[in-house]
PyMOL Python script that loads the backbone (N, CA, C, O; Angstrom):
from pymol import cmd

cmd.read_pdbstr("""\
ATOM      1  N   MET A   1      27.018  55.015  34.077  1.00  0.00           N
ATOM      2  CA  MET A   1      27.822  53.838  33.895  1.00  0.00           C
ATOM      3  C   MET A   1      28.191  53.321  35.285  1.00  0.00           C
ATOM      4  O   MET A   1      29.034  53.914  35.958  1.00  0.00           O
ATOM      5  N   GLN A   2      27.597  52.266  35.706  1.00  0.00           N
ATOM      6  CA  GLN A   2      27.950  51.672  36.990  1.00  0.00           C
ATOM      7  C   GLN A   2      29.086  50.691  36.775  1.00  0.00           C
ATOM      8  O   GLN A   2      29.048  49.845  35.882  1.00  0.00           O
ATOM      9  N   VAL A   3      30.096  50.829  37.618  1.00  0.00           N
ATOM     10  CA  VAL A   3      31.278  49.991  37.486  1.00  0.00           C
ATOM     11  C   VAL A   3      31.344  49.070  38.697  1.00  0.00           C
ATOM     12  O   VAL A   3      31.338  49.530  39.838  1.00  0.00           O
ATOM     13  N   ALA A   4      31.407  47.797  38.447  1.00  0.00           N
ATOM     14  CA  ALA A   4      31.556  46.831  39.531  1.00  0.00           C
ATOM     15  C   ALA A   4      33.035  46.732  39.876  1.00  0.00           C
ATOM     16  O   ALA A   4      33.860  46.369  39.038  1.00  0.00           O
ATOM     17  N   THR A   5      33.356  47.062  41.126  1.00  0.00           N
ATOM     18  CA  THR A   5      34.757  46.976  41.497  1.00  0.00           C
ATOM     19  C   THR A   5      35.117  45.533  41.788  1.00  0.00           C
ATOM     20  O   THR A   5      34.341  44.784  42.382  1.00  0.00           O
ATOM     21  N   GLY A   6      36.291  45.167  41.362  1.00  0.00           N
ATOM     22  CA  GLY A   6      36.727  43.790  41.516  1.00  0.00           C
ATOM     23  C   GLY A   6      37.947  43.678  42.390  1.00  0.00           C
ATOM     24  O   GLY A   6      38.338  44.628  43.069  1.00  0.00           O
ATOM     25  N   THR A   7      38.523  42.544  42.366  1.00  0.00           N
ATOM     26  CA  THR A   7      39.735  42.299  43.145  1.00  0.00           C
ATOM     27  C   THR A   7      40.867  41.920  42.199  1.00  0.00           C
ATOM     28  O   THR A   7      41.671  41.036  42.494  1.00  0.00           O
ATOM     29  N   GLY A   8      40.916  42.595  41.069  1.00  0.00           N
ATOM     30  CA  GLY A   8      41.929  42.317  40.067  1.00  0.00           C
ATOM     31  C   GLY A   8      43.302  42.825  40.462  1.00  0.00           C
ATOM     32  O   GLY A   8      43.548  43.183  41.613  1.00  0.00           O
ATOM     33  N   HIS A   9      44.172  42.846  39.497  1.00  0.00           N
ATOM     34  CA  HIS A   9      45.571  43.236  39.701  1.00  0.00           C
ATOM     35  C   HIS A   9      45.709  44.604  40.343  1.00  0.00           C
ATOM     36  O   HIS A   9      46.665  44.823  41.089  1.00  0.00           O
ATOM     37  N   TRP A  10      44.808  45.524  40.091  1.00  0.00           N
ATOM     38  CA  TRP A  10      44.926  46.893  40.599  1.00  0.00           C
ATOM     39  C   TRP A  10      44.196  47.103  41.921  1.00  0.00           C
ATOM     40  O   TRP A  10      44.156  48.226  42.423  1.00  0.00           O
ATOM     41  N   HIS A  11      43.627  46.065  42.490  1.00  0.00           N
ATOM     42  CA  HIS A  11      42.933  46.180  43.775  1.00  0.00           C
ATOM     43  C   HIS A  11      43.888  46.707  44.849  1.00  0.00           C
ATOM     44  O   HIS A  11      44.980  46.170  45.036  1.00  0.00           O
ATOM     45  N   GLY A  12      43.472  47.748  45.541  1.00  0.00           N
ATOM     46  CA  GLY A  12      44.280  48.325  46.610  1.00  0.00           C
ATOM     47  C   GLY A  12      45.360  49.277  46.127  1.00  0.00           C
ATOM     48  O   GLY A  12      46.120  49.808  46.938  1.00  0.00           O
ATOM     49  N   LYS A  13      45.442  49.502  44.832  1.00  0.00           N
ATOM     50  CA  LYS A  13      46.447  50.410  44.288  1.00  0.00           C
ATOM     51  C   LYS A  13      45.771  51.716  43.868  1.00  0.00           C
ATOM     52  O   LYS A  13      44.571  51.746  43.596  1.00  0.00           O
ATOM     53  N   THR A  14      46.550  52.781  43.818  1.00  0.00           N
ATOM     54  CA  THR A  14      46.018  54.100  43.499  1.00  0.00           C
ATOM     55  C   THR A  14      46.464  54.546  42.112  1.00  0.00           C
ATOM     56  O   THR A  14      47.644  54.481  41.768  1.00  0.00           O
ATOM     57  N   VAL A  15      45.494  54.999  41.327  1.00  0.00           N
ATOM     58  CA  VAL A  15      45.750  55.482  39.973  1.00  0.00           C
ATOM     59  C   VAL A  15      45.256  56.922  39.876  1.00  0.00           C
ATOM     60  O   VAL A  15      44.092  57.201  40.164  1.00  0.00           O
ATOM     61  N   LEU A  16      46.130  57.831  39.474  1.00  0.00           N
ATOM     62  CA  LEU A  16      45.782  59.228  39.229  1.00  0.00           C
ATOM     63  C   LEU A  16      45.669  59.417  37.727  1.00  0.00           C
ATOM     64  O   LEU A  16      46.594  59.092  36.982  1.00  0.00           O
ATOM     65  N   ILE A  17      44.526  59.946  37.280  1.00  0.00           N
ATOM     66  CA  ILE A  17      44.306  60.151  35.852  1.00  0.00           C
ATOM     67  C   ILE A  17      44.127  61.639  35.590  1.00  0.00           C
ATOM     68  O   ILE A  17      43.106  62.225  35.949  1.00  0.00           O
ATOM     69  N   ALA A  18      45.140  62.249  34.954  1.00  0.00           N
ATOM     70  CA  ALA A  18      45.036  63.639  34.519  1.00  0.00           C
ATOM     71  C   ALA A  18      44.170  63.646  33.262  1.00  0.00           C
ATOM     72  O   ALA A  18      44.377  62.845  32.350  1.00  0.00           O
ATOM     73  N   GLY A  19      43.207  64.550  33.223  1.00  0.00           N
ATOM     74  CA  GLY A  19      42.240  64.527  32.125  1.00  0.00           C
ATOM     75  C   GLY A  19      41.172  63.485  32.389  1.00  0.00           C
ATOM     76  O   GLY A  19      40.544  62.975  31.461  1.00  0.00           O
ATOM     77  N   GLY A  20      40.970  63.173  33.653  1.00  0.00           N
ATOM     78  CA  GLY A  20      40.076  62.085  34.048  1.00  0.00           C
ATOM     79  C   GLY A  20      38.602  62.314  33.802  1.00  0.00           C
ATOM     80  O   GLY A  20      37.811  61.378  33.910  1.00  0.00           O
ATOM     81  N   SER A  21      38.207  63.547  33.470  1.00  0.00           N
ATOM     82  CA  SER A  21      36.782  63.773  33.230  1.00  0.00           C
ATOM     83  C   SER A  21      36.433  63.769  31.742  1.00  0.00           C
ATOM     84  O   SER A  21      35.258  63.853  31.388  1.00  0.00           O
ATOM     85  N   GLY A  22      37.426  63.673  30.875  1.00  0.00           N
ATOM     86  CA  GLY A  22      37.175  63.603  29.439  1.00  0.00           C
ATOM     87  C   GLY A  22      36.783  62.201  29.013  1.00  0.00           C
ATOM     88  O   GLY A  22      36.792  61.275  29.824  1.00  0.00           O
ATOM     89  N   GLY A  23      36.444  62.044  27.762  1.00  0.00           N
ATOM     90  CA  GLY A  23      36.000  60.743  27.260  1.00  0.00           C
ATOM     91  C   GLY A  23      37.027  59.644  27.439  1.00  0.00           C
ATOM     92  O   GLY A  23      36.698  58.567  27.935  1.00  0.00           O
ATOM     93  N   MET A  24      38.268  59.896  27.043  1.00  0.00           N
ATOM     94  CA  MET A  24      39.334  58.906  27.182  1.00  0.00           C
ATOM     95  C   MET A  24      39.636  58.658  28.657  1.00  0.00           C
ATOM     96  O   MET A  24      39.799  57.514  29.081  1.00  0.00           O
ATOM     97  N   GLY A  25      39.711  59.737  29.434  1.00  0.00           N
ATOM     98  CA  GLY A  25      39.987  59.600  30.864  1.00  0.00           C
ATOM     99  C   GLY A  25      38.929  58.784  31.589  1.00  0.00           C
ATOM    100  O   GLY A  25      39.247  57.950  32.437  1.00  0.00           O
ATOM    101  N   ARG A  26      37.663  59.031  31.250  1.00  0.00           N
ATOM    102  CA  ARG A  26      36.562  58.277  31.878  1.00  0.00           C
ATOM    103  C   ARG A  26      36.623  56.799  31.501  1.00  0.00           C
ATOM    104  O   ARG A  26      36.392  55.928  32.340  1.00  0.00           O
ATOM    105  N   ALA A  27      36.933  56.524  30.251  1.00  0.00           N
ATOM    106  CA  ALA A  27      37.025  55.128  29.807  1.00  0.00           C
ATOM    107  C   ALA A  27      38.162  54.408  30.534  1.00  0.00           C
ATOM    108  O   ALA A  27      38.005  53.265  30.963  1.00  0.00           O
ATOM    109  N   ILE A  28      39.287  55.072  30.667  1.00  0.00           N
ATOM    110  CA  ILE A  28      40.415  54.490  31.393  1.00  0.00           C
ATOM    111  C   ILE A  28      40.040  54.280  32.853  1.00  0.00           C
ATOM    112  O   ILE A  28      40.329  53.232  33.431  1.00  0.00           O
ATOM    113  N   ALA A  29      39.393  55.283  33.448  1.00  0.00           N
ATOM    114  CA  ALA A  29      38.976  55.187  34.848  1.00  0.00           C
ATOM    115  C   ALA A  29      38.024  54.017  35.070  1.00  0.00           C
ATOM    116  O   ALA A  29      38.143  53.291  36.057  1.00  0.00           O
ATOM    117  N   ALA A  30      37.080  53.837  34.152  1.00  0.00           N
ATOM    118  CA  ALA A  30      36.120  52.734  34.285  1.00  0.00           C
ATOM    119  C   ALA A  30      36.835  51.389  34.294  1.00  0.00           C
ATOM    120  O   ALA A  30      36.477  50.492  35.058  1.00  0.00           O
ATOM    121  N   ARG A  31      37.838  51.256  33.447  1.00  0.00           N
ATOM    122  CA  ARG A  31      38.581  49.985  33.381  1.00  0.00           C
ATOM    123  C   ARG A  31      39.351  49.713  34.662  1.00  0.00           C
ATOM    124  O   ARG A  31      39.330  48.596  35.179  1.00  0.00           O
ATOM    125  N   PHE A  32      40.031  50.731  35.175  1.00  0.00           N
ATOM    126  CA  PHE A  32      40.788  50.547  36.410  1.00  0.00           C
ATOM    127  C   PHE A  32      39.864  50.344  37.615  1.00  0.00           C
ATOM    128  O   PHE A  32      40.187  49.577  38.522  1.00  0.00           O
ATOM    129  N   ALA A  33      38.728  51.023  37.625  1.00  0.00           N
ATOM    130  CA  ALA A  33      37.761  50.824  38.709  1.00  0.00           C
ATOM    131  C   ALA A  33      37.247  49.394  38.707  1.00  0.00           C
ATOM    132  O   ALA A  33      37.090  48.785  39.766  1.00  0.00           O
ATOM    133  N   ALA A  34      36.983  48.855  37.519  1.00  0.00           N
ATOM    134  CA  ALA A  34      36.509  47.473  37.408  1.00  0.00           C
ATOM    135  C   ALA A  34      37.544  46.482  37.913  1.00  0.00           C
ATOM    136  O   ALA A  34      37.204  45.370  38.316  1.00  0.00           O
ATOM    137  N   ASP A  35      38.793  46.884  37.891  1.00  0.00           N
ATOM    138  CA  ASP A  35      39.874  46.014  38.351  1.00  0.00           C
ATOM    139  C   ASP A  35      40.246  46.291  39.815  1.00  0.00           C
ATOM    140  O   ASP A  35      41.219  45.739  40.328  1.00  0.00           O
ATOM    141  N   GLY A  36      39.459  47.152  40.482  1.00  0.00           N
ATOM    142  CA  GLY A  36      39.624  47.349  41.922  1.00  0.00           C
ATOM    143  C   GLY A  36      40.517  48.486  42.358  1.00  0.00           C
ATOM    144  O   GLY A  36      40.819  48.599  43.546  1.00  0.00           O
ATOM    145  N   ALA A  37      40.951  49.333  41.441  1.00  0.00           N
ATOM    146  CA  ALA A  37      41.847  50.440  41.810  1.00  0.00           C
ATOM    147  C   ALA A  37      41.097  51.540  42.537  1.00  0.00           C
ATOM    148  O   ALA A  37      39.901  51.739  42.326  1.00  0.00           O
ATOM    149  N   SER A  38      41.814  52.252  43.393  1.00  0.00           N
ATOM    150  CA  SER A  38      41.328  53.512  43.951  1.00  0.00           C
ATOM    151  C   SER A  38      41.731  54.580  42.946  1.00  0.00           C
ATOM    152  O   SER A  38      42.896  54.669  42.560  1.00  0.00           O
ATOM    153  N   LEU A  39      40.770  55.388  42.525  1.00  0.00           N
ATOM    154  CA  LEU A  39      41.021  56.364  41.473  1.00  0.00           C
ATOM    155  C   LEU A  39      41.022  57.782  42.002  1.00  0.00           C
ATOM    156  O   LEU A  39      40.269  58.128  42.912  1.00  0.00           O
ATOM    157  N   TYR A  40      41.873  58.581  41.422  1.00  0.00           N
ATOM    158  CA  TYR A  40      41.915  60.007  41.689  1.00  0.00           C
ATOM    159  C   TYR A  40      41.907  60.686  40.332  1.00  0.00           C
ATOM    160  O   TYR A  40      42.892  60.624  39.596  1.00  0.00           O
ATOM    161  N   LEU A  41      40.787  61.341  39.995  1.00  0.00           N
ATOM    162  CA  LEU A  41      40.643  62.003  38.711  1.00  0.00           C
ATOM    163  C   LEU A  41      41.039  63.465  38.834  1.00  0.00           C
ATOM    164  O   LEU A  41      40.686  64.130  39.808  1.00  0.00           O
ATOM    165  N   CYS A  42      41.763  63.959  37.857  1.00  0.00           N
ATOM    166  CA  CYS A  42      42.257  65.329  37.858  1.00  0.00           C
ATOM    167  C   CYS A  42      41.859  65.991  36.550  1.00  0.00           C
ATOM    168  O   CYS A  42      42.024  65.409  35.478  1.00  0.00           O
ATOM    169  N   ASP A  43      41.330  67.214  36.638  1.00  0.00           N
ATOM    170  CA  ASP A  43      40.967  67.956  35.438  1.00  0.00           C
ATOM    171  C   ASP A  43      40.772  69.421  35.810  1.00  0.00           C
ATOM    172  O   ASP A  43      40.700  69.753  36.993  1.00  0.00           O
ATOM    173  N   VAL A  44      40.686  70.301  34.810  1.00  0.00           N
ATOM    174  CA  VAL A  44      40.479  71.726  35.070  1.00  0.00           C
ATOM    175  C   VAL A  44      39.000  72.074  35.212  1.00  0.00           C
ATOM    176  O   VAL A  44      38.669  73.169  35.666  1.00  0.00           O
ATOM    177  N   ASN A  45      38.121  71.179  34.838  1.00  0.00           N
ATOM    178  CA  ASN A  45      36.693  71.446  34.822  1.00  0.00           C
ATOM    179  C   ASN A  45      35.983  70.734  35.971  1.00  0.00           C
ATOM    180  O   ASN A  45      35.753  69.526  35.904  1.00  0.00           O
ATOM    181  N   ARG A  46      35.636  71.474  37.026  1.00  0.00           N
ATOM    182  CA  ARG A  46      34.997  70.885  38.216  1.00  0.00           C
ATOM    183  C   ARG A  46      33.669  70.226  37.866  1.00  0.00           C
ATOM    184  O   ARG A  46      33.392  69.126  38.343  1.00  0.00           O
ATOM    185  N   ARG A  47      32.855  70.858  37.062  1.00  0.00           N
ATOM    186  CA  ARG A  47      31.535  70.305  36.722  1.00  0.00           C
ATOM    187  C   ARG A  47      31.687  68.952  36.018  1.00  0.00           C
ATOM    188  O   ARG A  47      30.960  68.003  36.311  1.00  0.00           O
ATOM    189  N   SER A  48      32.625  68.881  35.102  1.00  0.00           N
ATOM    190  CA  SER A  48      32.875  67.644  34.373  1.00  0.00           C
ATOM    191  C   SER A  48      33.454  66.564  35.297  1.00  0.00           C
ATOM    192  O   SER A  48      33.118  65.387  35.170  1.00  0.00           O
ATOM    193  N   LEU A  49      34.319  66.972  36.221  1.00  0.00           N
ATOM    194  CA  LEU A  49      34.866  66.025  37.213  1.00  0.00           C
ATOM    195  C   LEU A  49      33.756  65.425  38.063  1.00  0.00           C
ATOM    196  O   LEU A  49      33.705  64.212  38.270  1.00  0.00           O
ATOM    197  N   ASP A  50      32.858  66.291  38.557  1.00  0.00           N
ATOM    198  CA  ASP A  50      31.756  65.811  39.396  1.00  0.00           C
ATOM    199  C   ASP A  50      30.888  64.818  38.636  1.00  0.00           C
ATOM    200  O   ASP A  50      30.452  63.814  39.199  1.00  0.00           O
ATOM    201  N   GLU A  51      30.637  65.091  37.368  1.00  0.00           N
ATOM    202  CA  GLU A  51      29.844  64.175  36.537  1.00  0.00           C
ATOM    203  C   GLU A  51      30.575  62.849  36.330  1.00  0.00           C
ATOM    204  O   GLU A  51      29.956  61.786  36.370  1.00  0.00           O
ATOM    205  N   ALA A  52      31.878  62.910  36.110  1.00  0.00           N
ATOM    206  CA  ALA A  52      32.663  61.681  35.916  1.00  0.00           C
ATOM    207  C   ALA A  52      32.610  60.811  37.171  1.00  0.00           C
ATOM    208  O   ALA A  52      32.448  59.594  37.076  1.00  0.00           O
ATOM    209  N   VAL A  53      32.747  61.428  38.340  1.00  0.00           N
ATOM    210  CA  VAL A  53      32.685  60.678  39.593  1.00  0.00           C
ATOM    211  C   VAL A  53      31.312  60.032  39.754  1.00  0.00           C
ATOM    212  O   VAL A  53      31.215  58.862  40.124  1.00  0.00           O
ATOM    213  N   ARG A  54      30.241  60.796  39.475  1.00  0.00           N
ATOM    214  CA  ARG A  54      28.873  60.241  39.557  1.00  0.00           C
ATOM    215  C   ARG A  54      28.689  59.103  38.562  1.00  0.00           C
ATOM    216  O   ARG A  54      28.087  58.079  38.887  1.00  0.00           O
ATOM    217  N   GLN A  55      29.204  59.281  37.352  1.00  0.00           N
ATOM    218  CA  GLN A  55      29.027  58.280  36.301  1.00  0.00           C
ATOM    219  C   GLN A  55      29.745  56.977  36.641  1.00  0.00           C
ATOM    220  O   GLN A  55      29.237  55.896  36.343  1.00  0.00           O
ATOM    221  N   LEU A  56      30.905  57.068  37.253  1.00  0.00           N
ATOM    222  CA  LEU A  56      31.651  55.861  37.616  1.00  0.00           C
ATOM    223  C   LEU A  56      30.956  55.105  38.736  1.00  0.00           C
ATOM    224  O   LEU A  56      31.062  53.882  38.820  1.00  0.00           O
ATOM    225  N   ASP A  57      30.246  55.825  39.597  1.00  0.00           N
ATOM    226  CA  ASP A  57      29.448  55.209  40.659  1.00  0.00           C
ATOM    227  C   ASP A  57      30.239  54.170  41.443  1.00  0.00           C
ATOM    228  O   ASP A  57      29.762  53.062  41.686  1.00  0.00           O
ATOM    229  N   SER A  58      31.441  54.540  41.830  1.00  0.00           N
ATOM    230  CA  SER A  58      32.312  53.651  42.599  1.00  0.00           C
ATOM    231  C   SER A  58      32.747  54.385  43.851  1.00  0.00           C
ATOM    232  O   SER A  58      33.070  55.571  43.785  1.00  0.00           O
ATOM    233  N   GLY A  59      32.764  53.723  44.968  1.00  0.00           N
ATOM    234  CA  GLY A  59      33.182  54.352  46.213  1.00  0.00           C
ATOM    235  C   GLY A  59      34.665  54.664  46.265  1.00  0.00           C
ATOM    236  O   GLY A  59      35.123  55.331  47.192  1.00  0.00           O
ATOM    237  N   ALA A  60      35.409  54.202  45.303  1.00  0.00           N
ATOM    238  CA  ALA A  60      36.863  54.374  45.320  1.00  0.00           C
ATOM    239  C   ALA A  60      37.329  55.421  44.313  1.00  0.00           C
ATOM    240  O   ALA A  60      38.418  55.307  43.750  1.00  0.00           O
ATOM    241  N   VAL A  61      36.491  56.455  44.085  1.00  0.00           N
ATOM    242  CA  VAL A  61      36.851  57.510  43.143  1.00  0.00           C
ATOM    243  C   VAL A  61      36.796  58.852  43.847  1.00  0.00           C
ATOM    244  O   VAL A  61      35.814  59.176  44.514  1.00  0.00           O
ATOM    245  N   ASP A  62      37.856  59.627  43.696  1.00  0.00           N
ATOM    246  CA  ASP A  62      37.914  60.985  44.217  1.00  0.00           C
ATOM    247  C   ASP A  62      38.399  61.871  43.089  1.00  0.00           C
ATOM    248  O   ASP A  62      38.825  61.373  42.047  1.00  0.00           O
ATOM    249  N   SER A  63      38.339  63.182  43.283  1.00  0.00           N
ATOM    250  CA  SER A  63      38.758  64.078  42.210  1.00  0.00           C
ATOM    251  C   SER A  63      39.397  65.340  42.762  1.00  0.00           C
ATOM    252  O   SER A  63      39.211  65.703  43.923  1.00  0.00           O
ATOM    253  N   ILE A  64      40.150  65.990  41.901  1.00  0.00           N
ATOM    254  CA  ILE A  64      40.762  67.273  42.233  1.00  0.00           C
ATOM    255  C   ILE A  64      40.773  68.136  40.981  1.00  0.00           C
ATOM    256  O   ILE A  64      41.154  67.686  39.900  1.00  0.00           O
ATOM    257  N   GLU A  65      40.352  69.375  41.143  1.00  0.00           N
ATOM    258  CA  GLU A  65      40.402  70.332  40.051  1.00  0.00           C
ATOM    259  C   GLU A  65      41.807  70.922  40.019  1.00  0.00           C
ATOM    260  O   GLU A  65      42.254  71.533  40.990  1.00  0.00           O
ATOM    261  N   ALA A  66      42.493  70.738  38.908  1.00  0.00           N
ATOM    262  CA  ALA A  66      43.859  71.228  38.784  1.00  0.00           C
ATOM    263  C   ALA A  66      44.212  71.428  37.309  1.00  0.00           C
ATOM    264  O   ALA A  66      43.724  70.713  36.434  1.00  0.00           O
ATOM    265  N   ASP A  67      45.069  72.412  37.059  1.00  0.00           N
ATOM    266  CA  ASP A  67      45.566  72.707  35.717  1.00  0.00           C
ATOM    267  C   ASP A  67      46.959  72.109  35.601  1.00  0.00           C
ATOM    268  O   ASP A  67      47.923  72.665  36.128  1.00  0.00           O
ATOM    269  N   ILE A  68      47.067  70.979  34.913  1.00  0.00           N
ATOM    270  CA  ILE A  68      48.355  70.276  34.878  1.00  0.00           C
ATOM    271  C   ILE A  68      49.380  70.912  33.954  1.00  0.00           C
ATOM    272  O   ILE A  68      50.469  70.367  33.769  1.00  0.00           O
ATOM    273  N   THR A  69      49.043  72.069  33.366  1.00  0.00           N
ATOM    274  CA  THR A  69      50.069  72.799  32.626  1.00  0.00           C
ATOM    275  C   THR A  69      50.951  73.595  33.580  1.00  0.00           C
ATOM    276  O   THR A  69      51.947  74.191  33.168  1.00  0.00           O
ATOM    277  N   GLN A  70      50.576  73.598  34.861  1.00  0.00           N
ATOM    278  CA  GLN A  70      51.325  74.318  35.891  1.00  0.00           C
ATOM    279  C   GLN A  70      51.993  73.310  36.829  1.00  0.00           C
ATOM    280  O   GLN A  70      51.323  72.434  37.377  1.00  0.00           O
ATOM    281  N   VAL A  71      53.309  73.432  37.016  1.00  0.00           N
ATOM    282  CA  VAL A  71      54.073  72.483  37.838  1.00  0.00           C
ATOM    283  C   VAL A  71      53.501  72.386  39.248  1.00  0.00           C
ATOM    284  O   VAL A  71      53.361  71.284  39.779  1.00  0.00           O
ATOM    285  N   LYS A  72      53.174  73.506  39.857  1.00  0.00           N
ATOM    286  CA  LYS A  72      52.633  73.492  41.227  1.00  0.00           C
ATOM    287  C   LYS A  72      51.305  72.749  41.300  1.00  0.00           C
ATOM    288  O   LYS A  72      51.019  72.072  42.288  1.00  0.00           O
ATOM    289  N   GLU A  73      50.499  72.876  40.255  1.00  0.00           N
ATOM    290  CA  GLU A  73      49.219  72.175  40.220  1.00  0.00           C
ATOM    291  C   GLU A  73      49.421  70.665  40.085  1.00  0.00           C
ATOM    292  O   GLU A  73      48.678  69.878  40.672  1.00  0.00           O
ATOM    293  N   CYS A  74      50.430  70.269  39.309  1.00  0.00           N
ATOM    294  CA  CYS A  74      50.755  68.840  39.187  1.00  0.00           C
ATOM    295  C   CYS A  74      51.154  68.279  40.542  1.00  0.00           C
ATOM    296  O   CYS A  74      50.677  67.220  40.951  1.00  0.00           O
ATOM    297  N   ALA A  75      52.024  68.989  41.230  1.00  0.00           N
ATOM    298  CA  ALA A  75      52.478  68.544  42.554  1.00  0.00           C
ATOM    299  C   ALA A  75      51.304  68.486  43.522  1.00  0.00           C
ATOM    300  O   ALA A  75      51.208  67.552  44.319  1.00  0.00           O
ATOM    301  N   ARG A  76      50.412  69.465  43.464  1.00  0.00           N
ATOM    302  CA  ARG A  76      49.247  69.483  44.356  1.00  0.00           C
ATOM    303  C   ARG A  76      48.343  68.284  44.099  1.00  0.00           C
ATOM    304  O   ARG A  76      47.842  67.675  45.044  1.00  0.00           O
ATOM    305  N   ALA A  77      48.128  67.938  42.825  1.00  0.00           N
ATOM    306  CA  ALA A  77      47.276  66.789  42.479  1.00  0.00           C
ATOM    307  C   ALA A  77      47.902  65.484  42.964  1.00  0.00           C
ATOM    308  O   ALA A  77      47.216  64.635  43.534  1.00  0.00           O
ATOM    309  N   ILE A  78      49.191  65.328  42.737  1.00  0.00           N
ATOM    310  CA  ILE A  78      49.885  64.110  43.182  1.00  0.00           C
ATOM    311  C   ILE A  78      49.854  64.003  44.698  1.00  0.00           C
ATOM    312  O   ILE A  78      49.564  62.938  45.243  1.00  0.00           O
ATOM    313  N   ASN A  79      50.149  65.095  45.376  1.00  0.00           N
ATOM    314  CA  ASN A  79      50.130  65.084  46.846  1.00  0.00           C
ATOM    315  C   ASN A  79      48.743  64.773  47.388  1.00  0.00           C
ATOM    316  O   ASN A  79      48.612  64.066  48.388  1.00  0.00           O
ATOM    317  N   ALA A  80      47.711  65.293  46.741  1.00  0.00           N
ATOM    318  CA  ALA A  80      46.342  65.021  47.190  1.00  0.00           C
ATOM    319  C   ALA A  80      46.011  63.538  47.071  1.00  0.00           C
ATOM    320  O   ALA A  80      45.402  62.961  47.972  1.00  0.00           O
ATOM    321  N   ALA A  81      46.410  62.920  45.959  1.00  0.00           N
ATOM    322  CA  ALA A  81      46.155  61.488  45.772  1.00  0.00           C
ATOM    323  C   ALA A  81      46.906  60.658  46.801  1.00  0.00           C
ATOM    324  O   ALA A  81      46.348  59.718  47.368  1.00  0.00           O
ATOM    325  N   VAL A  82      48.163  60.996  47.046  1.00  0.00           N
ATOM    326  CA  VAL A  82      48.967  60.263  48.037  1.00  0.00           C
ATOM    327  C   VAL A  82      48.405  60.472  49.437  1.00  0.00           C
ATOM    328  O   VAL A  82      48.306  59.523  50.215  1.00  0.00           O
ATOM    329  N   ASP A  83      48.036  61.711  49.764  1.00  0.00           N
ATOM    330  CA  ASP A  83      47.467  61.987  51.082  1.00  0.00           C
ATOM    331  C   ASP A  83      46.163  61.223  51.303  1.00  0.00           C
ATOM    332  O   ASP A  83      45.909  60.730  52.402  1.00  0.00           O
ATOM    333  N   ALA A  84      45.344  61.126  50.270  1.00  0.00           N
ATOM    334  CA  ALA A  84      44.048  60.458  50.395  1.00  0.00           C
ATOM    335  C   ALA A  84      44.172  58.940  50.459  1.00  0.00           C
ATOM    336  O   ALA A  84      43.376  58.282  51.128  1.00  0.00           O
ATOM    337  N   ASN A  85      45.170  58.375  49.763  1.00  0.00           N
ATOM    338  CA  ASN A  85      45.259  56.917  49.634  1.00  0.00           C
ATOM    339  C   ASN A  85      46.543  56.308  50.184  1.00  0.00           C
ATOM    340  O   ASN A  85      46.688  55.086  50.224  1.00  0.00           O
ATOM    341  N   GLY A  86      47.467  57.151  50.605  1.00  0.00           N
ATOM    342  CA  GLY A  86      48.704  56.638  51.180  1.00  0.00           C
ATOM    343  C   GLY A  86      49.723  56.161  50.165  1.00  0.00           C
ATOM    344  O   GLY A  86      50.796  55.684  50.535  1.00  0.00           O
ATOM    345  N   ARG A  87      49.396  56.286  48.888  1.00  0.00           N
ATOM    346  CA  ARG A  87      50.302  55.789  47.850  1.00  0.00           C
ATOM    347  C   ARG A  87      49.845  56.286  46.483  1.00  0.00           C
ATOM    348  O   ARG A  87      48.710  56.735  46.320  1.00  0.00           O
ATOM    349  N   LEU A  88      50.740  56.199  45.507  1.00  0.00           N
ATOM    350  CA  LEU A  88      50.412  56.441  44.111  1.00  0.00           C
ATOM    351  C   LEU A  88      51.157  55.397  43.296  1.00  0.00           C
ATOM    352  O   LEU A  88      52.387  55.365  43.286  1.00  0.00           O
ATOM    353  N   ASP A  89      50.410  54.552  42.619  1.00  0.00           N
ATOM    354  CA  ASP A  89      51.010  53.453  41.866  1.00  0.00           C
ATOM    355  C   ASP A  89      51.123  53.725  40.375  1.00  0.00           C
ATOM    356  O   ASP A  89      51.997  53.176  39.704  1.00  0.00           O
ATOM    357  N   LEU A  90      50.239  54.575  39.852  1.00  0.00           N
ATOM    358  CA  LEU A  90      50.255  54.827  38.418  1.00  0.00           C
ATOM    359  C   LEU A  90      49.702  56.215  38.150  1.00  0.00           C
ATOM    360  O   LEU A  90      48.693  56.616  38.731  1.00  0.00           O
ATOM    361  N   LEU A  91      50.367  56.942  37.269  1.00  0.00           N
ATOM    362  CA  LEU A  91      49.906  58.244  36.808  1.00  0.00           C
ATOM    363  C   LEU A  91      49.659  58.144  35.308  1.00  0.00           C
ATOM    364  O   LEU A  91      50.549  57.759  34.550  1.00  0.00           O
ATOM    365  N   ILE A  92      48.460  58.489  34.890  1.00  0.00           N
ATOM    366  CA  ILE A  92      48.100  58.442  33.478  1.00  0.00           C
ATOM    367  C   ILE A  92      47.771  59.851  33.024  1.00  0.00           C
ATOM    368  O   ILE A  92      46.965  60.538  33.652  1.00  0.00           O
ATOM    369  N   ASN A  93      48.391  60.285  31.934  1.00  0.00           N
ATOM    370  CA  ASN A  93      48.084  61.592  31.361  1.00  0.00           C
ATOM    371  C   ASN A  93      47.162  61.400  30.166  1.00  0.00           C
ATOM    372  O   ASN A  93      47.602  61.056  29.069  1.00  0.00           O
ATOM    373  N   ALA A  94      45.876  61.628  30.402  1.00  0.00           N
ATOM    374  CA  ALA A  94      44.888  61.555  29.334  1.00  0.00           C
ATOM    375  C   ALA A  94      44.383  62.960  29.012  1.00  0.00           C
ATOM    376  O   ALA A  94      43.360  63.119  28.346  1.00  0.00           O
ATOM    377  N   ALA A  95      45.101  63.972  29.484  1.00  0.00           N
ATOM    378  CA  ALA A  95      44.703  65.367  29.243  1.00  0.00           C
ATOM    379  C   ALA A  95      45.186  65.811  27.872  1.00  0.00           C
ATOM    380  O   ALA A  95      46.227  65.370  27.384  1.00  0.00           O
ATOM    381  N   GLY A  96      44.422  66.675  27.277  1.00  0.00           N
ATOM    382  CA  GLY A  96      44.809  67.220  25.988  1.00  0.00           C
ATOM    383  C   GLY A  96      43.611  67.495  25.118  1.00  0.00           C
ATOM    384  O   GLY A  96      42.489  67.101  25.437  1.00  0.00           O
ATOM    385  N   ILE A  97      43.850  68.159  24.039  1.00  0.00           N
ATOM    386  CA  ILE A  97      42.785  68.507  23.119  1.00  0.00           C
ATOM    387  C   ILE A  97      43.075  67.864  21.786  1.00  0.00           C
ATOM    388  O   ILE A  97      42.300  68.022  20.843  1.00  0.00           O
TER     389      ILE A  97
END
""", "prot")
cmd.dss("prot")
cmd.show_as("cartoon", "prot")
cmd.util.cbc("prot")
cmd.orient("prot")
């Protein structure tokens, strides 16, 4: 799925998506990428994260393997997104079964 990045409302803003490698997370990521957001995908499955990043095919996507059921892991994911992009504008929890 190639996503054309735009200059929409989310251009230049950072979005962290917990559960970003799942079906719902990927769909949300694709929409925000199309609107120009810098994305940071978070999930417990590295292989699935790598595939999600490849599938989005956008230069503004990064990922972190983290278990968001753990407070320290949540803080680590948020800090990584802020460190990489200088800001965090939106956090979406699409994780779950």
